[in-house]
N, C-alpha and C positions, 0 to 999 in steps of 0.2 A: 547970557553973553553966547552969540552965536558964535559957532566954531569956523573959521575960514578953510577950506580944504582945496589946496592947488595940484590938482595933476598934470604930469607932465607926458608928453607923450615922447618915451625913449626911442622909440625907433625913428622917430623924425630930427631929435636933436639929441645926439650922442655927447653921452657924458666929457666932463672937459678932464685931460689925463692928470693925475696925482702921482707924484713919484711915491714908492714906497717909503714908509715913515722908518728912520734910524732905529734901532733898539737904543733906549736911553742905558747908558753905563752906569753900572750900578756904584762904580766911584765918585763918579760927578757929585752926587750929594749925599755923600759919607761923609761921616765926622769920626775924630778920634777923642775920646775923652779921658784924664787923667786926673786923681785925685790921690793926695799923698798923705799920709797920716804916719805916727810916730808909737805903733804900736800894731802888732798882727790881728788881736781881735778887732780893733777898733775899723781894720781894712777890710775883716772880713763885712760887721756888721755895714760900714759902709757900701762895699760890693751889692750886700744883699738889697740894699734900700735902692742902689742904682738898677739894677737888674727888674724891680718890681714896681719901681717909678715910669719906666719907658720901654719902648721895644729897643732894648740895647741886646747886644752881646758881649759878655764877658771873655779877652781875649787870655787874660790871665795878671799875677804880679810880678813884681819888679822889686828886690830886695836890693839896695845897694849899701848895706852896713850903718851904723848908728842907730839902728831902731828904724830906720825910713823905709816904710813900703809903700809901695804906689798900686792902686788898682786903674787897669786899662781895659776900657770899652770902646765898642765902633758900632756905630749905625747912621741913621738919617740926622741930619745935622739938630734938626729941633729935638727930635728923640735923647742926642748927646746932651744937649744942653740941658735939658729938663733935668737928666739923671744925674749929671755931674754938679749942679745946683741940690738937688735932693740928699745926694751923698756928701757933699761938703756940709751940708747943714748936720745930718748926723753924725759925723767927724767932728764939728764944732761942741755938740751935744757930750761927747766922749773928753773935749778938751784936746783932742789930739790931732785938729788939722793943720796941717804943713802949709800945701798949695794945691790949687786945683789950675786945669787949662782943658781948652776946647781948640780943637785944629780943626777947621773945616778942609775937606777933599786933602790929605795930606798926601805928599810926594810919594811917588811908587821907590824913590831911592829911599826915601825914610824907612818904608816897611822893610827892606831886605836889609837894612844896619839894625836896627833896632827891635826888640822883640815884641813887635805890635802887629805882627799879621794874623788873621784867622787862620790861615793853614798851619802855624806853630800849632793853636788849641787842639785842631784835627789831629794831629799827627802826634801829638803827646797822649791826646784821650784814646787812640787804637793803640800806641804801645802800653799802657799803662792796664786796661782790661778793666772787669768789671768786680765791684767791691762788695762785700758780703754787709757791709755795714750802711749801704745805700737807702735811700728814704726811711731815715730815722733823725730824732732833733738832734742838733750839735753843740756841745758847750765846750768853750775855750777860757782855760783858765792861765793867764803870762805873769810871769813874775821876773824880777830881777835876780838872777843866780839860780844856774842847776840844782842845788839840794834841793832849794825851794820847790821849783816845779816838781822832783821827783816826788816829794813829801807829800804835796797836793796831789799828783796822781795817785798815790798809794790812796791816801785819805777817799777819795772821789770814790774808787775800785771798790774797796772797802763797806763806802757807807750806802750805796746804790747797785741799782742792777745796771752796771754800763760797761760799754767797752773803750780800752784806749786805743783808739783809731792811730796815732801817731801825734811828733811833738815836731814844734818848729822853732827854728833860732834866727833872730834879725841883725845881729850884732848889739853893742852897748849891754851886753849882761841879759839881754831880754830873752827868756824861754817862754814857750806855750804850748801846754797841754790840751791835745784834742780829743774830745770822747764824744761817744756818741749812744743811744737809747732813747727812751721814751721821753716824753718831754717832762714830766712829771720826775722820773727818774734821773734825771741831766740837772734840773733844777736845785734837786735833794744832793747830788753829788757837787753840784760846783758849792753851793755852800758849805759843805763839809772842807772841800779843797782851798775855799778862803780861809777860813779860820785855820789852817795847818799851816798854808802857807804864808802867811804874817805871822804865826809862831815862830818857824823857822828862821823867814828871811824877809824880803820886801814882794808883797803883792803889787802888780802895775795894773794890770785889766783884767776884766772878765766881760763875756758874750755866752750867751744862750739864743740861738734860733730856732723856732720852732720847725720849719719846714724850708727847705733849701731847693732852690730852684736848680735845674739841670747844667745850668754854666756855671753854678757856682760847686754843686756838685763834683762838677769833673775838674775843678781847680785848686781844690782843698791838696793839701797830702793824707797820704794813704800809706801805713806801714806795708810790705809787699807780703806779709802775714795775712792779712785782711783780701787780698786779690785772688779772683776765681779767674786763674788763664789756663788756657787749655796744657797738659801735659804734652811734653814735646817727646816722641816717641825715639827711643834709643837708637845709635846711629850704627849701623850694623858695618864691621871694618873685617875686610880678608885677613884670616887668619891662616898663616902657613901651615899646613900639616906636614911633619915628615914621613915618608912612607917606612913603617918597618921592614927590614930584610927579613926575606922570606926564610923561616929556619927548613932544614933538612930533615927530614921524617925516615928514620930508619925502617925500610922495609923488613919482613921476615926473611931468615933464611928461607928457600928454595928446596923441598926434597926432591932428591934424585929420583925419578920411575923409570925404570926401563919396560921399555915398549918393543916388543917383537915386533921385526919388520919383514914381510914377505917379499920377496920379488920373485918374478917370474922368469926363469930361465930353460930355454926353450921348450916350453909347452910345460915345467914342471915346476911345482912351486917350493922355493927353499927358505926356509926359517935363518 
């Protein structure tokens, strides 16, 4: 098939004026996605699936008591819809799905009132610092009752080479111990923690995630012990210094020595 090339003499026919294109608003095609569950391990697994299924950003979690947790994501409308659907499927597999919601083009007033703005996540991460437990697998053990969680955490630490990163409470008596380590050690520790938690009280949910994305890494709680933050320099305060009174030093007594004085009187010297 022959190609038809058309050449225009630009010097003869000036190009028509085209107004500059306006930059596309970043919020025009953005959406907000929310998935709610009745368990903290379930919401972490749901958020992990949402992040890995579409190009969305995790804003954070919202805990309203009674065991209810909500993962909040932002991104393009199509990606948010896909992320919410995949996250809801994951929550249903755990039997913990409460509700789901997609809001295309949320109003600015909504962002300044509710904790759903992307700026909040950035500020929180800057204040938090870097964790020494980053880039490790994570295990979550949720119990109903604090003693069962503490006993399960103790069993996990004694059964494998893992570190207790933090714990989370979401109301309704639900507590979650969060451990970090290699995937093999985390799996062994969770198994041991489950048996101990069931022996002491009520085991509610467990979760093991081999690799966390950066957004999820930043959103999870970490105890201040594991944070590497630059040490603050001591503040130098002016200290008033009292001047000591000068002590008078007694000088030794001077010996009197007589010196002859000669005077010249009328051409004669007298002593």
